[in-house]
FIKE-119441 format. One line per 8 residues: number of its first residue (from 1); their letters; for each residue x, y, z of C-alpha. Coordinates in Angstrom, 2 decimals, always signed. Example, Ala and Ser with C-alpha at 12.3 -4.5 7.8 and 13.67 -1.06 7.14 Angstrom:
BEGIN
1 = AS = +12.30:-4.50:+7.80; +13.67:-1.06:+7.14 $
***
This chain:
BEGIN
1 = MPGAVVWT = -6.90:-11.85:-6.94; -5.28:-10.20:-9.81; -1.99:-8.07:-8.18; -2.06:-9.56:-5.39; +0.88:-10.35:-3.43; +1.51:-12.91:-0.35; +4.27:-11.82:+1.82; +5.97:-13.01:+5.09 $
9 = QRRDLDAR = +8.54:-11.69:+7.51; +10.23:-12.89:+10.50; +12.02:-10.72:+12.68; +15.54:-12.33:+13.69; +17.32:-11.85:+17.21; +19.43:-9.06:+15.98; +16.88:-7.06:+14.19; +16.22:-3.42:+14.14 $
17 = AEVRVLPD = +13.65:-1.96:+17.08; +11.46:-0.35:+14.11; +10.52:-0.93:+10.55; +10.60:+1.49:+8.43; +7.26:+1.04:+5.59; +7.20:+3.71:+2.71; +4.35:+4.10:+1.16; +3.15:+2.65:-1.90 $
25 = GCMDLLWT = -0.02:+3.18:-2.79; -1.36:-0.21:-1.59; -3.54:-1.36:+1.24; -2.46:-5.12:+3.11; -4.68:-7.41:+5.52; -2.08:-8.33:+7.83; -1.65:-11.08:+10.21; +0.53:-10.48:+13.40 $
33 = GQELLVAG = +0.80:-13.66:+15.39; -1.66:-12.44:+17.20; -4.77:-10.54:+15.66; -5.68:-10.22:+11.83; -5.20:-6.06:+10.99; -5.55:-3.75:+8.06; -3.34:-1.06:+6.74; -4.49:+1.75:+5.33 $
41 = PDTAAHLV = -3.14:+3.71:+2.40; +0.10:+5.95:+3.46; +0.80:+9.28:+2.93; +4.34:+9.02:+4.73; +6.60:+6.60:+5.88; +4.68:+4.30:+8.95; +7.47:+3.27:+11.14; +6.84:-0.95:+12.86 $
49 = PARAGEAY = +7.91:-1.22:+16.13; +10.13:-4.85:+15.75; +10.45:-7.38:+18.35; +12.76:-10.13:+17.73; +11.34:-13.34:+16.94; +7.92:-12.08:+15.39; +6.81:-13.57:+12.65; +3.87:-11.42:+10.10 $
57 = AGVRFAPG = +2.05:-12.67:+6.84; +0.72:-10.53:+4.39; -1.52:-10.26:+1.63; -0.88:-6.76:-0.85; -3.60:-5.97:-2.56; -2.85:-3.83:-6.23; -3.85:+0.07:-5.90; -6.89:+0.63:-5.74 $
65 = TAPAVLGV = -7.88:-2.69:-4.93; -8.54:-3.16:-1.74; -11.52:-1.20:-0.54; -13.94:-2.84:-2.92; -12.82:-6.58:-1.26; -12.76:-5.34:+1.99; -15.60:-3.55:+2.10; -14.23:+0.25:+3.19 $
73 = SAWELRDQ = -13.57:+3.66:+1.27; -9.70:+3.20:+1.09; -9.88:+7.41:+2.43; -11.20:+6.24:+5.82; -8.24:+3.93:+6.38; -5.34:+6.37:+4.98; -2.44:+6.51:+7.56; -3.93:+4.24:+9.97 $
81 = RIPLDELW = -3.36:+0.23:+11.42; -7.33:-1.16:+11.86; -8.06:-4.49:+13.41; -10.08:-6.02:+11.08; -12.66:-6.82:+13.65; -13.76:-3.04:+13.42; -14.33:-3.61:+9.64; -16.08:-7.49:+9.81 $
89 = PRRRVREL = -18.21:-9.17:+12.16; -16.13:-9.97:+15.37; -17.80:-13.37:+15.67; -16.15:-13.98:+11.64; -13.02:-12.11:+12.41; -12.62:-14.30:+15.61; -12.94:-17.73:+13.33; -11.23:-16.20:+11.10 $
97 = AERIDGAG = -8.47:-15.50:+12.75; -8.63:-19.19:+14.78; -8.07:-20.87:+11.58; -5.09:-18.91:+10.86; -3.58:-19.46:+13.95; -4.08:-23.16:+13.11; -3.00:-23.26:+9.94; +0.24:-24.77:+8.93 $
105 = DRAAALEA = +1.03:-22.03:+6.67; -0.49:-19.45:+8.07; +0.55:-17.04:+4.70; -1.41:-18.96:+2.74; -4.46:-19.40:+5.10; -4.32:-15.49:+5.08; -4.49:-15.60:+1.08; -7.43:-18.17:+1.10 $
113 = VAARAAAV = -9.40:-15.32:+3.61; -8.49:-12.41:+1.32; -9.38:-14.44:-2.02; -12.89:-15.67:+0.10; -12.97:-12.23:+0.44; -12.63:-10.59:-3.32; -14.71:-13.64:-4.62; -17.89:-12.58:-2.12 $
121 = AAGDGRSL = -17.32:-9.22:-3.32; -17.37:-9.94:-7.05; -20.34:-11.68:-6.37; -22.55:-8.89:-5.13; -20.85:-6.34:-8.13; -19.25:-4.28:-5.55; -17.17:-2.21:-7.33; -15.28:+0.80:-7.34 $
129 = RGRVPGGV = -17.11:+2.10:-10.29; -14.89:-0.38:-12.76; -12.65:+1.59:-14.87; -11.99:+4.36:-12.75; -8.61:+3.28:-10.26; -7.08:+1.55:-13.62; -7.72:+5.20:-15.63; -6.13:+7.10:-12.79 $
137 = LWGVRRGL = -3.13:+4.96:-12.48; -3.03:+4.90:-16.35; -2.87:+8.66:-16.43; -0.53:+9.32:-13.18; +2.32:+6.86:-14.90; +2.01:+8.44:-18.06; +2.24:+11.88:-16.16; -0.89:+13.08:-17.51 $
145 = TVREIAGE = -2.85:+16.31:-15.77; -5.24:+15.52:-13.25; -7.50:+17.68:-15.67; -6.21:+15.40:-18.95; -7.27:+12.19:-15.98; -10.16:+13.23:-15.39; -11.35:+14.15:-19.74; -9.96:+10.49:-20.49 $
153 = LALSERQL = -12.59:+9.03:-18.08; -15.50:+11.55:-18.75; -15.48:+13.10:-15.18; -15.20:+16.32:-13.81; -11.97:+17.59:-11.20; -14.08:+17.03:-8.65; -15.92:+13.78:-9.37; -12.21:+12.45:-9.54 $
161 = HRRCLDAF = -10.98:+13.53:-6.57; -13.78:+11.68:-5.06; -13.36:+8.42:-6.68; -9.73:+8.83:-5.98; -10.20:+9.16:-2.14; -12.47:+5.93:-3.01; -10.11:+3.73:-4.56; -6.74:+5.13:-3.59 $
169 = GYGPKTLD = -7.42:+7.03:-0.12; -6.22:+10.39:-1.49; -6.01:+12.28:-4.73; -4.20:+11.65:-7.74; -1.44:+14.41:-6.99; -0.82:+12.56:-3.52; -0.97:+8.76:-5.85; +1.19:+10.29:-8.49 $
177 = RVLRLGRA = +4.06:+11.67:-5.24; +3.79:+8.16:-3.74; +4.60:+6.24:-6.99; +6.87:+8.74:-8.03; +8.92:+8.05:-4.24; +8.71:+3.94:-5.36; +10.28:+4.05:-8.98; +13.12:+5.91:-7.30 $
185 = VDQARTGM = +13.75:+4.28:-3.96; +13.54:+1.08:-6.49; +15.72:+2.55:-9.34; +18.33:+4.04:-5.88; +18.68:+0.23:-4.47; +20.01:-0.74:-7.68; +22.89:+1.23:-7.29; +22.35:+4.05:-9.66 $
193 = PFAAVAVR = +23.76:+7.51:-9.10; +21.20:+9.52:-7.43; +21.17:+12.33:-9.95; +20.41:+9.36:-12.42; +17.73:+8.38:-10.21; +15.78:+12.02:-10.23; +15.64:+12.13:-14.11; +14.52:+8.88:-14.58 $
201 = AGYADQAH = +11.37:+8.64:-11.80; +10.55:+12.62:-12.75; +11.41:+14.97:-10.74; +12.97:+18.17:-11.62; +16.35:+17.61:-10.58; +18.18:+15.91:-7.55; +17.52:+18.49:-4.87; +13.85:+18.21:-5.69 $
209 = LAREVRAM = +14.32:+14.30:-5.25; +16.05:+14.78:-2.30; +13.10:+17.16:-0.57; +10.66:+14.52:-1.67; +12.29:+12.13:-0.35; +13.15:+13.76:+3.38; +9.55:+14.65:+3.49; +7.93:+11.03:+2.67 $
217 = TGVPLKRL = +10.47:+8.92:+4.54; +11.99:+11.12:+7.43; +15.02:+10.62:+6.37; +17.48:+10.97:+3.50; +17.76:+8.45:+0.45; +21.11:+7.87:+1.52; +20.15:+7.00:+5.08; +17.21:+5.19:+3.97 $
225 = LADESAG = +18.98:+3.22:+1.32; +21.96:+2.37:+4.52; +19.24:+1.42:+6.94; +17.39:-1.39:+4.75; +21.32:-2.89:+4.23; +21.28:-2.80:+7.96; +18.23:-4.54:+8.54 $
***
């Protein structure tokens, strides 16, 4: 699965009560230890209750790729966590959950489920009109305007917005905000001064960076980094 990442997480005994999951333009297939969930694309940070000893596994799909695999438009899952059996037949999901629960390597078993779904989607010819998600990401990352991206893809701006909702869960402007936040936080984690982060990530100035981080994560950037270090 091109661009997909498998991850695991286990909460320590002294872990914080909540984990702040930042928006990143991706969607995840999750195994919580009890059930299979789909995490839709977020527009703001999602606070996840965490209990000591809990173990999670997930497959994080690259931006724009999960809808074809899961068989649902991204906008339908925006800012939500949905049981997989609301999207796929319950009997099938129950069998998959039992298989994962009984596996020695649950992350690998979850990855196999996602890979099989991706292969079926490819065999069925399911896609979100092929080049559009990649073209949108290419344009957003280069700072093109919505009109310029639409022109590159030979679409009207309205068509582009509709395709973006299907692929990413939101339009190109929101996608740009989400990806820019990710760049900023990654740079800030290295210890780079916030003023330099603002310039390199594409904000107008440090005040703009501060407003966006607070709006999308719920806390100032300094607090965000401190919470991550404490967790």
